[in-house]
C-alpha positions as CSV (number, residue, x, y, z in Angstrom):
1,X,-41.7,-114.8,109.9
2,X,-39.1,-115.6,107.3
3,X,-38.5,-114.2,103.8
4,X,-37.1,-116.0,100.9
5,X,-35.5,-113.5,98.6
6,X,-34.7,-113.9,94.9
7,X,-33.4,-111.6,92.2
8,X,-36.0,-112.8,89.7
9,X,-39.8,-112.2,90.0
10,X,-40.4,-115.4,88.0
11,X,-38.5,-117.5,90.5
12,X,-40.1,-115.8,93.5
13,X,-43.6,-116.6,92.2
14,X,-42.5,-120.2,91.3
15,X,-41.1,-120.7,94.7
16,X,-44.3,-119.5,96.4
17,X,-46.3,-121.9,94.2
18,X,-44.1,-124.8,95.1
19,X,-44.3,-124.1,98.8
20,X,-48.1,-123.9,98.5
21,X,-48.1,-127.3,96.8
22,X,-46.4,-128.6,100.0
23,X,-49.1,-127.2,102.1
24,X,-47.1,-124.2,103.4
25,X,-49.0,-121.0,104.0
26,X,-47.0,-118.2,102.3
27,X,-47.5,-114.8,100.8
28,X,-45.7,-112.8,98.1
29,X,-44.8,-109.5,99.7
30,X,-42.8,-106.4,98.9
31,X,-39.2,-106.9,100.0
32,X,-38.1,-104.5,102.7
33,X,-35.8,-101.7,101.5
34,X,-33.1,-102.8,103.9
35,X,-32.7,-106.0,101.7
36,X,-31.5,-104.4,98.5
37,X,-30.6,-107.6,96.6
38,X,-34.0,-108.6,95.3
39,X,-36.4,-108.1,92.5
40,X,-38.7,-106.2,94.8
41,X,-40.9,-109.1,96.0
42,X,-40.2,-112.0,98.3
43,X,-42.0,-115.0,99.7
44,X,-43.0,-114.7,103.4
45,X,-43.7,-117.8,105.4
46,X,-43.6,-119.0,109.0
47,X,-40.4,-119.9,110.7
48,X,-41.8,-123.4,111.4
49,X,-41.7,-124.1,107.6
50,X,-38.1,-123.2,107.2
51,X,-37.0,-126.8,106.7
52,X,-39.5,-127.4,104.0
53,X,-38.4,-124.2,102.2
54,X,-34.8,-125.4,102.4
55,X,-35.7,-128.8,101.0
56,X,-37.5,-127.2,98.1
57,X,-34.4,-125.1,97.4
58,X,-32.1,-128.1,97.5
59,X,-34.4,-130.2,95.2
60,X,-35.0,-127.5,92.6
61,X,-32.7,-125.1,90.7
62,X,-33.2,-121.5,91.7
63,X,-30.3,-119.5,90.2
64,X,-31.4,-116.2,91.6
65,X,-32.0,-117.2,95.2
66,X,-30.4,-114.5,97.4
67,X,-31.1,-115.8,100.9
68,X,-33.4,-116.2,103.8
69,X,-34.1,-113.2,106.1
70,X,-36.0,-112.9,109.3
71,X,-38.9,-110.4,109.0
């Protein structure tokens, strides 16, 4: 599983909504403590959907995106 980590709760929820609109199964989950750059929640999705997630990031402006992490 992958995590998309943001420093903004609003952008986290927006990213999850956009992924779902592309048919990606994802969940909003608590960010693990070892990743201390976030707002406390992240978007979790399957590794197979990583390219879609990257496309969404490249097409939209997410100023608080902190990175992808393997979960």
